[in-house]
N, C-alpha and C positions, 0 to 999 in steps of 0.2 A: 316508495318510485322511488328510484337515479334521478339528480338533481337531472343528468340528461337521455334519463329516457325523456321525464318530464317534458321538457325542449323543444324532442322530436315528437311527441306529442300535441304541442301547440306550432307547430309548421304543420306539422298536418292537418290540425284544426284544420289553419292558415289556409290551405291550401284548396282544405274539400269547399268554405265557404267564397275562397277567388274561382274556381269553375263552376260551381253552383252557378254565384252572378254573371260568370262570359256568361255563362250556360240560357240561363236567361231570362240576358238583358246584352249580353249584343259587350266588347269592350271597346274603345276606340280608346286606338295606339299613347293623346293628348293624356286622356284617362289615369290609360296603365306609369306613362313616365311622367306628367302633371299633374295627375286631380290637385282636385281644392278641396279645402276640407270637410266640406258638406261629406266625399266621394267617404263611398266602403272604398276604396282604397286606399281610399291619400296614409300613405308608410306606410305602405304594403312589404312593399321592397325592400326600404330601410328595416324594419325590424325586422323581413323577413331573412335579408338579409342577418346582421345581428346577430338570430337566433342559430343560425349555419355559424359563423365565427366563432359565437362561444360555440358550438358541438362541435368543431373537428378540430381550435383548441385545444379537449379537451380530450380526443382521442391521442393530438400530437402525443401529451402529458403523457397517456397510459400507456400507449410506443415505446417513451423515451428520446423519440424525432428529435426536428425543429422545424420550424416555419417557415417557407424562406418566401422574400415577397418582391 
């Protein structure tokens, strides 16, 4: 499996777990944006954004395009 496919697989698993947790327990905005260390969503947004950024960078490298911030 390619590195990109592995990253996408991780992202999809994270989404699946997040959705299942939300459907089962509901999610307060505080728990989504600033969960404590024991909460299942702790660092979810940061980790997901990191993986998405890596996939995005790989796509740009493949196409030879530049990323603008």
